[in-house]
VOKOLGU-495819 format. One record per residue: residue number from 1; x, y, z of N, C-alpha, C in turn. Coordinates in steps of 0.1 Angstrom, whole numbers, plus 2048, in hexadecimal, padded with zeros to 3 digits. Layout:
// VOKOLGU-495819
  resi  n_u  n_v  n_w  ca_u  ca_v  ca_w  c_u  c_v  c_w
   NUM    X    Y    Z     X     Y     Z    X    Y    Z
...
END
This chain:
// VOKOLGU-495819
  resi  n_u  n_v  n_w  ca_u  ca_v  ca_w  c_u  c_v  c_w
     1  7C4  812  74B   7BF   804   74B  7CB  7FB  747
     2  7CD  7F0  74F   7D8   7E7   74C  7D5  7E1  73E
     3  7E0  7DF  737   7DF   7D9   729  7DD  7CA  72B
     4  7D7  7C3  721   7D4   7B5   721  7E1  7AC  724
     5  7ED  7B2  721   7F9   7AA   723  7FC  7A7  731
     6  7F5  7AF  73A   7F8   7AD   749  7EF  7A1  74E
     7  7F6  797  753   7EF   78D   75A  7EE  791  769
     8  7F7  799  76E   7F6   79E   77B  7EB  7A8  77D
     9  7E5  7A8  789   7DA   7B1   78B  7DE  7BD  794
    10  7D6  7C8  792   7D7   7D3   79A  7CB  7D3  7A3
    11  7CD  7D3  7B0   7C2   7D2   7BA  7C3  7DE  7C3
    12  7B7  7E5  7C5   7B7   7F1   7CE  7AD  7EE  7D9
    13  7B2  7F0  7E5   7A9   7EF   7F1  7A9  7FD  7F6
    14  79D  803  7F7   79B   811   7FB  78F  812  804
    15  78C  81E  808   77F   821   810  783  825  81F
    16  779  829  826   77B   82E   834  77A  823  83E
    17  776  817  83A   775   80C   844  782  805  846
    18  782  7FE  851   78E   7F7   855  78F  7EA  84C
    19  79B  7E6  849   79D   7DA   842  7A5  7DB  835
    20  7A9  7E6  831   7B1   7E8   824  7BE  7E1  824
    21  7C6  7E4  82E   7D3   7DD   830  7D1  7CE  833
    22  7C7  7CC  83C   7C4   7BE   83F  7C1  7B6  833
    23  7B9  7BB  82A   7B5   7B4   81E  7C2  7B1  815
    24  7CA  7BC  814   7D6   7BA   80C  7E0  7B0  812
    25  7E0  7B0  820   7E9   7A6   826  7E4  798  824
    26  7D6  796  824   7D0   789   822  7D3  784  814
    27  7D3  78D  80A   7D6   78A   7FD  7E5  786  7FB
    28  7EE  78D  803   7FC   78A   803  7FE  77C  809
    29  7F7  77A  813   7F8   76D   81A  7F4  761  810
    30  7E9  763  809   7E5   75A   7FF  7EF  758  7F4
    31  7F5  763  7F0   7FF   762   7E5  80C  75A  7EA
    32  810  75D  7F6   81B   756   7FC  818  747  7FD
    33  80C  743  801   808   736   802  809  72E  7F5
    34  807  736  7E9   808   730   7DC  817  732  7D6
    35  820  735  7DF   82E   735   7DB  833  742  7D4
    36  82A  74C  7D5   82E   759   7CF  838  761  7D8
    37  840  769  7D1   849   772   7D8  842  77F  7DA
    38  840  784  7E7   838   78F   7EA  840  799  7F2
    39  83E  7A6  7EE   844   7B1   7F6  838  7BB  7FB
    40  83A  7C0  806   830   7CA   80C  837  7D6  80F
    41  834  7E1  809   83A   7EE   80C  830  7F7  812
    42  833  7FB  81E   829   804   826  82E  812  825
    43  826  81B  81F   82A   828   81C  828  832  828
    44  820  82F  831   81E   838   83D  825  833  849
    45  824  826  84C   829   820   858  838  823  859
    46  83D  825  865   84B   828   867  853  81C  86B
    47  85F  81B  866   868   810   86A  86C  810  879
    48  869  81B  880   86D   81C   88E  863  814  897
    49  859  80F  891   84F   806   899  84F  7F9  893
    50  849  7EF  89A   847   7E2   895  838  7E0  894
    51  834  7D7  88A   825   7D5   888  823  7C6  887
    52  818  7C2  88B   814   7B3   88C  816  7AD  87E
    53  811  7B3  874   812   7AD   866  820  7AB  862
    54  829  7B5  866   837   7B5   862  83D  7A8  869
    55  83B  7A7  876   841   79C   87D  83C  78E  878
    56  830  78C  875   82B   780   86F  830  77D  861
    57  82E  787  858   832   785   84A  841  783  848
    58  849  789  850   857   787   84F  85B  779  852
    59  854  772  85B   856   764   85E  853  75B  852
    60  84A  760  849   847   759   83E  84F  75C  832
    61  859  765  834   862   769   829  85D  774  820
    62  853  77C  825   84E   787   81D  856  793  821
    63  85A  79A  817   861   7A7   818  858  7B2  81C
    64  858  7B6  828   84F   7C1   82E  858  7CC  832
    65  855  7D8  82C   85D   7E4   830  853  7F0  833
    66  856  7F6  83E   84F   802   842  858  80E  83D
    67  853  816  835   85B   821   82E  856  82F  831
    68  84C  830  83A   847   83E   83D  84D  844  849
    69  848  84F  84D   84C   857   859  842  856  864
    70  838  84D  862   82D   84C   86C  821  855  868
    71  819  858  871   80D   85F   86E  80F  86E  86B
    72  808  873  861   80B   880   85C  80B  88C  866
    73  803  88A  870   801   895   87A  80C  896  885
    74  815  88C  885   820   88B   88F  82D  88F  88A
    75  82F  892  87D   83C   895   878  83B  8A1  86E
    76  846  8A8  86B   846   8B3   862  844  8AF  854
    77  83E  8B8  84C   83D   8B5   83D  84A  8B1  837
    78  855  8B7  83B   862   8B4   835  866  8A5  838
    79  864  8A1  844   867   893   848  85E  889  840
    80  852  88D  83F   849   884   836  84D  884  828
    81  850  88F  822   854   890   814  860  888  812
    82  86A  889  81B   877   881   819  874  872  81A
    83  86C  86E  823   868   860   824  861  85B  818
    84  858  863  813   850   860   807  859  85F  7FB
    85  862  868  7F9   86C   867   7EE  873  85A  7EE
    86  878  856  7FA   87F   849   7FB  876  83D  7F8
    87  869  83E  7FE   860   833   7FC  85C  831  7ED
    88  85A  83C  7E6   856   83B   7D8  862  835  7D0
    89  86E  839  7D3   879   833   7CC  87B  824  7CF
    90  878  820  7DC   878   812   7DF  86D  80A  7D8
    91  861  810  7D7   856   80A   7D1  859  807  7C2
    92  85E  811  7BB   862   810   7AD  86D  805  7AB
    93  877  805  7B4   882   7FB   7B3  87C  7ED  7B5
    94  873  7EB  7BF   86D   7DE   7C1  864  7DA  7B5
    95  85C  7E3  7B0   853   7DF   7A5  85B  7DB  798
    96  865  7E2  795   86D   7E0   789  878  7D5  78B
    97  879  7D0  797   884   7C6   799  881  7B9  793
    98  875  7B5  791   871   7A8   78C  872  79D  796
    99  875  7A0  7A3   876   796   7AD  869  792  7B4
   100  85F  799  7B1   852   797   7B9  847  794  7B0
   101  83E  78B  7B5   832   788   7AE  826  791  7B3
   102  827  796  7BF   81D   79F   7C5  824  7AA  7CD
   103  820  7B6  7CC   825   7C1   7D4  819  7C9  7D9
   104  819  7CA  7E6   80E   7D2   7ED  815  7E0  7EF
   105  80E  7EA  7EA   812   7F8   7ED  808  7FE  7F7
   106  80A  7FB  803   801   7FE   80F  801  80C  812
   107  7F5  812  812   7F2   820   815  7F7  82A  80B
   108  7FA  825  7FF   7FD   82E   7F4  7F2  838  7F1
   109  7E5  833  7F1   7DA   83C   7EF  7DA  847  7F9
   110  7DD  845  806   7DE   84F   810  7E8  85A  80C
   111  7F3  855  807   7FE   85E   803  7F9  868  7F8
   112  7F2  862  7EE   7ED   86A   7E3  7E2  873  7E6
   113  7DC  871  7F2   7D1   87A   7F7  7D6  885  801
   114  7E3  885  804   7E8   88F   80D  7E6  89D  807
   115  7E0  8A6  80F   7DE   8B3   80B  7E4  8BE  815
   116  7EB  8B9  81F   7F1   8C2   829  7FE  8C7  825
   117  804  8C0  81B   811   8C5   815  812  8BE  808
   118  81B  8C4  7FF   81B   8BF   7F1  822  8B1  7F0
   119  81C  8A8  7E8   822   89B   7E5  823  898  7D7
   120  81C  8A0  7CF   81A   89E   7C0  828  89E  7B9
   121  832  8A6  7BF   83F   8A6   7B9  847  89A  7BC
   122  843  892  7C6   84A   886   7CA  844  87A  7C4
   123  837  879  7C5   830   86E   7BF  822  873  7BB
   124  81F  872  7AE   812   877   7A9  80A  86B  7A5
   125  7FD  86E  7A3   7F4   863   79E  7F9  85F  791
   126  7FD  868  788   803   864   77B  80E  85B  77C
   127  817  85D  786   822   854   788  81E  846  78C
   128  814  845  795   80E   839   799  808  831  78D
   129  801  838  785   7FB   832   779  805  82D  770
   130  810  835  76E   81B   830   766  821  823  76C
   131  823  823  779   828   817   77F  81F  80B  77C
   132  812  80D  77D   809   802   77B  80A  7FE  76C
   133  80B  807  763   80C   804   755  818  7FD  751
   134  823  800  757   831   7FB   753  836  7F0  75C
   135  82F  7EC  765   833   7E1   76F  836  7D4  767
   136  83E  7CB  76C   83F   7BE   766  831  7B8  763
   137  82F  7B1  758   822   7AC   754  81B  7A3  75E
   138  823  79B  766   81D   791   76F  81B  797  77D
   139  820  7A3  780   820   7A8   78D  812  7AD  792
   140  80D  7A7  79D   801   7AB   7A4  805  7B7  7AC
   141  7FE  7C2  7AB   800   7CE   7B3  7F4  7D1  7BB
   142  7F6  7D2  7C8   7EA   7D5   7D1  7ED  7E2  7D8
   143  7E3  7EB  7D7   7E4   7F9   7DC  7D9  7FB  7E6
   144  7DD  800  7F2   7D3   802   7FC  7D3  811  801
   145  7C9  814  809   7C8   821   80F  7BB  828  80C
   146  7B7  831  814   7AB   839   813  7AC  842  807
   147  7A1  846  802   7A0   850   7F8  7A7  84D  7EB
   148  7A6  841  7E6   7AC   83E   7D9  7A8  847  7CE
   149  7B1  84C  7C6   7AE   855   7BC  7A6  84D  7B1
   150  79C  854  7AA   794   84E   7A0  79C  848  794
   151  7A7  84F  791   7B0   84A   786  7B6  83D  78A
   152  7B9  83B  796   7C0   82F   79B  7B5  824  79B
   153  7A9  827  79F   79F   81D   7A0  79B  819  791
   154  79B  822  788   798   81F   77A  7A3  816  774
   155  7B0  817  778   7BB   80F   773  7BB  801  779
   156  7B5  7FF  785   7B5   7F3   78C  7AC  7E8  785
   157  7B0  7DC  788   7A8   7D0   784  79D  7CD  78E
   158  7A1  7CF  79A   797   7CC   7A6  798  7D8  7B0
   159  78C  7DD  7B3   78C   7E8   7BD  782  7E4  7C8
   160  786  7E4  7D4   77D   7E2   7E0  77D  7EE  7E9
   161  771  7F2  7EC   770   7FE   7F6  76B  7F9  803
   162  772  7FB  80D   76E   7F7   81B  766  803  820
   163  75A  7FF  825   750   80A   82A  750  809  83A
   164  752  814  840   752   815   84F  743  814  854
   165  740  80B  85C   733   809   863  735  80D  871
   166  73F  808  878   741   80A   886  750  807  889
   167  756  80F  892   764   80D   895  767  812  8A3
   168  770  80B  8AA   775   80F   8B7  778  81E  8B8
   169  77F  823  8AE   783   831   8AF  778  83B  8B2
   170  76C  837  8AD   760   840   8B0  75D  841  8BE
   171  761  836  8C6   75F   837   8D5  76B  83B  8DC
   172  775  841  8D5   781   846   8DB  78B  83C  8DF
   173  78A  830  8DA   794   825   8DD  7A0  827  8D4
   174  7AB  823  8D9   7B7   824   8D2  7BA  817  8CA
   175  7C3  818  8C1   7C7   80D   8B8  7CB  801  8C2
   176  7C7  7F5  8BE   7CA   7E9   8C6  7D4  7E0  8BF
   177  7DE  7DC  8C7   7E8   7D2   8C2  7E1  7C6  8BD
   178  7E5  7C1  8B1   7E0   7B5   8AC  7D3  7B8  8A3
   179  7CD  7C4  8A5   7C2   7C7   89D  7C5  7D2  893
   180  7CB  7DD  897   7CF   7E8   88F  7DE  7E8  88B
   181  7E6  7E2  893   7F4   7E2   891  7FB  7D5  896
END
């Protein structure tokens, strides 16, 4: 649980429904509108592709970085582990830098839920909880992704679960530019 000295909030967006990253991006947009310095670190998305949110937010001066290797089923575990190791180091550097008012750790929950290969030795729930506890007092930390761990939700100030009711994927439609990426 964050201590009372923290004015920054920990916000978790989780669940099986669409909208976790979208909600975090909306929050980032609101913060930028209020003059806050925002960074968005995407743990799964690859820097080899471009994304609509990246293009728009960079125009507004938001530091957006894709740190992953892409979707887990398209690369080897070693490639993902190496990308995750770099991503977690970047995340800690950003959090402790003192340069940001808000940092979005996009899809970090997904990383913590990986069970196809080990990740616990690279980034564990305990390490994420330590990052939350020791972050600069005014830093807002937004964590997104499916399957948020109960310990993470308990440590957060705000938790929203997106519930899937209906989605294009169910009809076999692929991701759409401007909607999913």
